[in-house]
C-alpha positions in Angstrom: 168.2 48.8 51.5 165.5 46.5 50.7 161.9 46.6 51.5 162.3 43.9 54.2 165.0 45.7 55.9 163.0 48.9 55.9 160.0 47.0 57.4 162.2 45.4 60.0 163.6 48.8 60.9 160.1 50.4 61.1 158.9 47.4 63.3 161.8 47.8 65.6 161.2 51.6 66.0 157.4 51.5 66.0 157.0 49.9 69.5 159.3 52.4 71.3 157.7 55.3 69.4 154.2 54.1 70.3 155.3 53.8 73.9 156.8 57.3 73.8 153.6 58.8 72.2 151.5 57.0 74.8 153.7 58.4 77.6 153.5 61.9 76.2 149.7 61.7 75.8 149.3 60.4 79.4 151.6 63.2 80.7 149.6 65.9 78.8 146.2 64.4 79.8 147.4 64.3 83.5 148.4 68.0 83.4 145.0 68.9 81.9 143.2 66.9 84.5 145.3 68.5 87.3 144.5 72.0 85.9 140.8 71.1 85.9 141.1 69.8 89.4 142.7 73.0 90.6 140.0 75.1 88.9 137.3 72.9 90.5 138.9 73.3 93.9 139.0 77.1 93.5 135.4 77.1 92.4 134.4 75.1 95.4 136.3 77.4 97.8 134.5 80.4 96.2 131.1 78.7 96.4 131.7 77.9 100.1 132.6 81.6 100.7 129.5 82.7 98.9 127.3 80.3 100.9 128.9 81.5 104.2 128.2 85.1 103.2 124.6 84.3 102.2 124.1 82.7 105.6 125.5 85.8 107.3 123.1 88.0 105.3 120.1 85.8 106.0 120.9 85.8 109.7 121.4 89.5 109.7 118.1 90.1 107.9 116.2 87.8 110.4 117.8 89.5 113.4 117.1 92.9 112.0 113.4 92.1 111.7 113.4 91.3 115.5 115.3 94.4 116.3 112.9 96.6 114.3 109.9 95.0 116.0 111.3 96.2 119.4 112.1 99.6 118.0 108.6 99.9 116.6 107.1 99.2 120.0 109.5 101.7 121.7 108.7 104.3 119.1 105.0 103.9 119.6 105.5 104.2 123.4 107.8 107.1 123.1 105.6 109.1 120.7 102.1 108.4 122.1 102.9 107.5 125.7 100.6 104.5 125.3 100.6 100.9 124.2 97.7 99.1 122.6 96.9 95.5 122.5 97.9 95.6 118.8 101.3 97.0 119.9 101.7 94.1 122.3 100.6 91.6 119.6 103.0 93.1 117.0 105.8 92.9 119.5 105.2 89.2 120.4 104.9 88.3 116.7 108.0 90.4 115.9 110.3 88.7 118.5 109.0 85.2 117.7 111.9 83.0 116.9 114.5 85.0 118.8 115.7 81.9 120.6 116.9 80.5 117.3 118.9 83.6 116.4 120.3 85.0 119.6 122.1 83.8 122.7 120.1 83.4 126.0 120.9 86.9 127.3 119.3 88.6 124.3 116.3 86.2 124.4 115.9 86.9 128.1 115.9 90.7 127.4 113.3 90.3 124.7 111.0 87.7 126.1 111.3 88.4 129.8 112.6 91.8 130.7 111.0 94.0 128.0 107.9 91.9 127.8 107.3 92.0 131.6 107.9 95.7 131.6 105.4 96.1 128.7 102.8 94.0 130.7 103.4 96.1 133.8 103.0 99.3 131.8 99.8 98.1 130.2 98.4 97.2 133.6 99.2 100.6 135.0 97.7 102.2 131.8 94.5 100.1 132.2 94.2 100.9 135.9 94.8 104.6 135.3 92.0 104.6 132.6 89.6 102.9 135.1 90.7 104.9 138.2 88.0 107.1 139.8 89.6 109.0 142.6 92.0 111.8 141.9 94.7 110.5 144.4 94.6 107.1 142.7 95.0 108.7 139.3 98.0 110.7 140.5 99.8 107.6 142.0 99.0 105.5 138.9 100.0 108.3 136.6 103.4 108.6 138.3 103.8 104.8 138.2 102.9 104.8 134.5 105.5 107.5 133.8 108.2 105.7 135.7 107.3 102.4 133.9 107.4 104.2 130.6 110.9 105.6 131.3 112.2 102.2 132.4 110.8 100.6 129.2 112.3 103.3 127.0 115.6 102.9 128.7 115.8 99.3 127.4 116.7 100.8 124.0 120.2 101.4 125.1 120.5 97.9 126.6 119.0 96.5 123.4 121.4 98.3 121.2 124.4 97.2 123.3 123.3 93.6 123.4 122.3 93.3 119.7 125.3 95.1 118.3 127.4 92.0 117.8 124.6 90.3 116.0 123.8 93.1 113.6 127.2 93.4 112.0 127.9 92.4 108.4 131.5 91.4 108.1 133.0 89.6 105.1 
């Protein structure tokens, strides 16, 4: 064979070989890109799950602060038998924002039922402190004791209503 024949043979084979090499390279590159895409999709799913769990934890923590504010007030009432203006203030600050974190029934319990019972108890407490006559003091004392019991009974209602909100599930 002569050099021209060899060159002609190489020329005739070079184009199909280049096309075959290009096809192989494109196939390999496509597989690599597909693998990268699958890893990115898995990473995105994991990031979404982490974000969802972080949101659950954030909501849990914010709801727990409100729950603890109510428990603090009830503990104060249960141990001392009295509520101060500071206790009322702490309660109001503690349950602030409940309407963003709970359904209407829980908000009504916190902002209406318990709060109104607290105000009623504080009124009886104030009237008892200022009462002069013994008969008035007896009636007011009985009313205060009853109001205290009603307010402390809200603990069970609170626990039942907040239970679904104070669960950490993955």
